[in-house]
C-alpha positions in Angstrom: 0.0 0.0 0.1 2.7 2.4 0.8 4.7 1.7 -2.1 1.7 2.5 -4.1 1.1 5.6 -2.7 4.5 6.7 -3.3 4.3 5.9 -6.8 1.2 7.9 -7.2 2.8 11.0 -5.0 5.9 10.4 -7.7 3.4 10.9 -10.4 1.8 14.0 -9.4 5.1 15.6 -8.3 6.5 15.4 -12.1 3.7 18.0 -12.8 4.8 20.3 -10.4 8.8 19.8 -10.1 10.8 20.2 -13.5 13.3 17.3 -14.3 16.3 19.4 -13.9 15.3 20.2 -10.4 14.4 16.6 -9.6 18.0 15.5 -10.5 19.2 17.9 -7.8 16.7 16.7 -5.5 18.1 13.1 -6.3 21.8 14.3 -6.0 21.0 16.0 -2.7 19.4 13.0 -1.2 22.5 10.7 -2.4 24.8 13.0 -0.2 22.5 12.7 2.6 22.5 8.8 2.3 26.2 8.7 1.8 26.7 11.1 5.1 24.4 8.5 6.7 26.1 5.3 6.1 29.8 6.6 6.0 30.3 6.4 9.7 30.5 2.6 9.9 33.5 2.3 7.5 37.0 1.8 8.5 38.0 4.4 6.2 35.8 6.8 4.1 37.5 9.4 2.0 36.3 12.7 1.0 34.4 13.4 -2.2 33.2 9.9 -2.1 29.5 9.1 -2.8 27.2 6.0 -2.4 24.1 5.8 -4.6 21.1 4.6 -2.8 20.0 1.8 -2.4 23.5 0.2 -1.7 24.0 -3.0 0.9 27.0 -3.5 3.0 28.2 -6.1 5.6 31.3 -5.7 7.8 31.6 -1.8 7.0 34.4 -1.9 9.7 36.4 -4.3 7.5 36.0 -1.8 4.3 38.3 1.3 3.3 37.1 3.6 0.7 39.4 6.1 -0.8 38.7 9.6 -2.0 36.5 10.6 -5.1 35.0 7.1 -5.3 31.5 6.4 -6.8 29.8 3.1 -5.6 26.5 2.5 -7.7 22.9 1.9 -6.9 22.0 -1.9 -5.6 25.6 -2.5 -5.1 26.4 -5.2 -2.4 30.0 -5.1 -0.8 30.4 -7.6 1.7 33.4 -8.3 4.4 32.2 -11.7 6.0 34.2 -12.5 9.5 33.2 -16.0 9.6 36.4 -17.9 8.9 40.2 -18.1 10.1 40.9 -15.0 8.1 40.1 -11.5 9.0 38.4 -10.0 6.2 39.6 -6.7 4.4 38.1 -4.8 1.1 40.3 -1.9 0.3 39.2 0.4 -2.5 41.6 3.4 -3.8 41.1 6.8 -4.7 39.2 7.9 -8.0 37.4 4.5 -8.3 33.8 4.4 -10.4 32.0 1.1 -9.3 28.7 0.8 -11.7 25.3 -0.2 -10.6 24.4 -3.8 -9.3 28.2 -4.8 -8.5 29.0 -7.5 -6.0 32.2 -7.5 -4.2 32.5 -9.9 -1.5 35.5 -11.2 0.7 36.4 -13.4 3.7 40.3 -12.8 2.8 41.3 -9.7 1.0 40.2 -8.0 -1.9 42.3 -4.7 -3.0 41.1 -2.3 -5.6 43.7 0.4 -6.7 43.5 4.0 -7.9 41.8 5.0 -11.0 39.8 2.0 -11.6 36.4 1.8 -13.6 33.8 -0.7 -13.3 31.0 -1.3 -15.6 27.4 -2.8 -14.1 26.7 -6.0 -12.6 30.2 -7.0 -12.2 31.2 -9.8 -9.5 34.5 -10.0 -7.5 34.7 -12.7 -4.9 37.7 -14.3 -2.9 35.7 -17.2 -1.6 33.0 -20.0 -2.3 30.8 -22.2 -0.1 33.0 -25.1 0.2 35.8 -26.6 -1.7 34.0 -28.6 -4.2 36.3 -31.5 -4.1 34.8 -33.3 -1.1 31.6 -35.6 -2.0 30.4 -35.4 1.7 30.4 -31.9 1.7 28.5 -31.6 -1.6 25.6 -33.6 0.2 25.1 -30.7 2.1 23.0 -27.2 1.4 25.5 -24.9 -0.1 24.8 -22.2 2.9 26.0 -25.1 5.3 29.3 -25.8 3.7 32.4 -24.0 5.3 33.4 -20.9 3.2 36.9 -21.0 2.0 39.3 -18.6 0.2 41.9 -19.7 -2.1 43.4 -16.4 -2.1 42.9 -12.7 -2.2 42.1 -10.7 -5.4 44.2 -7.6 -6.4 42.8 -5.2 -8.9 45.6 -2.8 -9.8 45.8 0.7 -11.1 44.1 2.0 -14.1 42.1 -1.2 -14.7 38.7 -0.9 -16.8 36.3 -4.1 -16.1 33.4 -4.2 -18.3 29.7 -5.0 -17.5 28.9 -8.5 -15.9 32.5 -9.5 -15.7 33.4 -12.0 -12.9 36.7 -12.0 -11.1 37.4 -15.5 -9.2 39.7 -15.9 -6.1 43.1 -15.8 -6.1 43.5 -13.5 -9.0 45.6 -10.3 -9.7 44.7 -7.8 -12.5 47.8 -5.8 -13.8 48.1 -2.3 -14.1 46.2 -0.6 -16.9 44.5 -4.0 -18.1 41.1 -4.1 -19.8 38.4 -7.0 -18.8 36.0 -7.4 -21.7 32.2 -7.6 -20.8 30.8 -10.8 -19.7 34.5 -12.0 -18.9 35.1 -14.8 -16.5 38.6 -14.2 -15.0 40.2 -17.5 -14.0 44.1 -16.6 -14.1 46.2 -13.6 -13.3 46.1 -10.8 -16.0 49.3 -9.2 -17.0 50.0 -5.2 -17.0 48.4 -3.4 -20.0 46.7 -6.0 -22.0 43.0 -7.1 -23.0 41.4 -10.2 -21.9 37.9 -11.4 -23.0 36.1 -14.6 -22.9 34.9 -17.4 -20.7 37.4 -18.2 -19.3 39.2 -14.7 -20.1 41.9 -15.1 -22.5 44.7 -12.5 -23.8 43.3 -11.0 -27.1 45.9 -7.9 -27.0 49.2 -6.9 -25.5 49.7 -3.1 -25.3 53.4 -2.2 -24.8 
């Protein structure tokens, strides 16, 4: 009922408030939301913006640098549920698109000047090791969460829409990851990778 009421209010407001003014209102609300949610982070840099709605777990394990934008409906989680102490570090001048999912039980580091498209997944963990038959009889949520290694995304990397970065991966400086790619191996500096699994298609010297 409340959602329907809000929808009708928005319908009538469009006749009262010009579209350029509404954009300013939305921008102002983003600053309010950012100020409200920023308190819980380990580090939260100046000029960084979190667009509403966005979801976080373990904010005290997450560091966000300066001039970072985190898109709508993004989910960034640092789970303290294993032998690791989780950590997610996001550098300066990073733009994370809408609907991205970054999840760590170990460590994920994102360098400076990194651009993410939309619906990107970066994970350093999985539910179970997938090499134990008895474990596979369990509901996935009941399996022990494990990590094969940390994920490092170096400076000046561009990751296209819907790409997936798996655990124990380093993406080199200036690399480009094509849309819909699944990165299963380390990516060298200054190259372009694409595909599932991602392969080098161009090296830029």
